[in-house]
C-alpha positions in Angstrom: 76.4 116.7 101.4 75.9 117.3 97.7 76.5 115.9 94.3 79.0 117.9 92.4 79.2 118.8 88.7 81.8 117.1 86.4 84.5 118.6 84.5 84.4 118.3 80.7 86.9 116.0 79.0 88.6 119.2 77.4 89.4 120.8 81.0 93.0 120.9 81.2 92.9 119.8 85.0 91.6 116.5 83.9 95.1 116.1 81.8 97.6 116.9 84.7 98.5 115.1 87.8 96.7 116.1 91.1 98.7 117.5 94.2 99.3 115.1 97.1 97.3 115.2 100.4 99.3 116.4 103.4 96.9 115.3 106.0 93.5 114.0 106.5 91.6 116.8 107.6 87.9 117.5 108.3 87.8 119.4 104.8 89.2 116.3 103.1 86.6 114.2 105.0 83.8 116.4 103.6 85.2 116.1 100.1 85.1 112.5 100.4 81.6 112.5 101.5 80.5 114.9 98.3 82.5 112.3 96.5 80.7 109.4 97.6 77.2 111.4 97.0 78.5 112.2 93.4 79.3 108.8 92.6 76.0 107.5 93.9 74.2 110.0 91.8 76.2 108.7 88.4 75.7 106.0 89.2 79.3 104.6 89.3 81.8 102.5 91.1 84.4 105.1 91.7 85.4 108.7 91.5 88.6 110.9 91.6 88.5 114.2 92.9 90.1 115.9 89.6 86.7 114.5 88.0 84.9 117.3 90.0 87.7 119.9 89.7 89.4 119.5 93.1 92.9 118.9 92.4 93.9 116.6 95.2 95.0 112.8 95.2 91.8 111.6 96.6 89.7 108.9 95.4 86.5 106.9 96.6 85.6 103.3 95.2 82.4 101.2 96.0 82.1 98.0 93.8 80.2 96.0 96.4 77.0 94.7 95.5 75.0 96.3 98.5 76.7 99.7 98.3 77.5 101.8 101.2 81.1 100.0 101.4 83.2 102.9 100.1 86.9 102.9 100.3 88.2 106.3 100.7 92.0 106.7 99.7 94.3 109.7 99.5 97.5 109.5 97.8 96.9 105.9 96.3 99.9 104.1 95.1 99.9 100.5 93.3 102.5 98.4 94.9 102.0 95.3 92.9 99.4 94.1 90.3 98.7 90.7 88.9 100.0 89.4 85.5 96.3 88.2 84.8 94.3 90.9 82.8 90.9 91.6 83.2 88.6 93.2 80.3 86.1 95.6 81.5 83.9 98.2 79.4 85.1 101.5 81.4 83.5 104.9 80.8 83.5 108.4 82.6 81.3 111.0 83.3 83.8 113.6 82.0 83.3 111.9 78.6 79.6 111.1 78.7 77.8 108.7 76.4 81.0 106.6 75.3 82.8 103.6 76.9 85.6 101.2 75.7 86.9 97.9 76.9 90.2 98.4 78.6 92.4 95.5 79.8 94.1 96.0 83.1 95.7 93.9 85.8 92.8 91.5 87.3 94.2 92.2 91.0 96.4 95.0 92.7 97.7 95.7 96.0 97.5 99.6 96.8 99.1 101.6 99.7 96.8 104.9 100.5 96.1 107.1 103.7 92.6 105.9 105.0 89.8 108.1 106.5 91.7 107.9 109.9 95.0 109.2 108.2 96.5 106.2 108.6 98.9 104.3 106.0 96.9 101.2 104.6 97.6 98.5 102.2 94.6 96.5 100.6 94.4 94.1 98.0 91.5 94.6 95.5 90.4 92.1 92.9 88.1 92.2 89.8 85.6 95.1 89.7 87.3 96.8 92.6 90.6 96.6 91.1 89.6 98.2 88.0 88.1 100.8 89.5 91.0 101.6 92.0 93.2 101.5 88.8 91.0 103.8 86.7 90.8 106.5 89.7 94.5 106.3 89.9 94.8 107.1 86.4 92.7 110.1 87.3 94.8 111.2 89.9 97.9 111.2 87.4 96.1 113.1 84.8 95.3 110.2 82.7 91.6 109.1 81.5 90.7 105.3 80.2 90.8 106.5 76.6 94.5 107.2 77.0 94.8 103.5 77.2 93.4 103.5 73.5 95.3 104.1 70.3 95.1 107.9 69.0 92.8 107.1 66.3 90.3 105.1 68.6 90.5 107.9 71.3 90.0 110.7 68.8 86.9 108.7 67.6 85.4 108.3 71.3 86.1 112.1 72.0 84.4 113.3 69.0 81.4 111.2 69.4 81.0 112.4 73.1 81.3 116.0 72.0 78.6 115.1 69.2 76.3 113.6 72.1 76.8 116.4 74.4 75.6 119.0 71.8 72.2 117.1 71.2 
């Protein structure tokens, strides 16, 4: 498989919801494989298909210490989230060179189609939960900077654009 290029922040596809996945096909599995290769090449702990221009509700997450433990998700939905929040510095290859501290629920329960096409519910905690929520945001047309004030978001987007021109 192969690592794929990332869309720039200004691309309108990043700012609109992705389409649901109808079935887990061999094509979907190949996309997931490319997504994992792309995530590993960043390196990162998660990736959503719209980040690489595929407008399907597909995500991969691997926040394991060893790596190689990627969870493949289609149409993920958060069913429950903890009241306790966890702060984490988040970034995105779609907005290179910048990051921001985002508060998200420390734990979530997510329902999704797994790589076998079965509906699965799984609990994610800590960095796993942060990454899953970050990817679900991408699938809904939001980026982590959308959790910031308009002024802070504008500053980070401008800084990223300036860094990209160097």
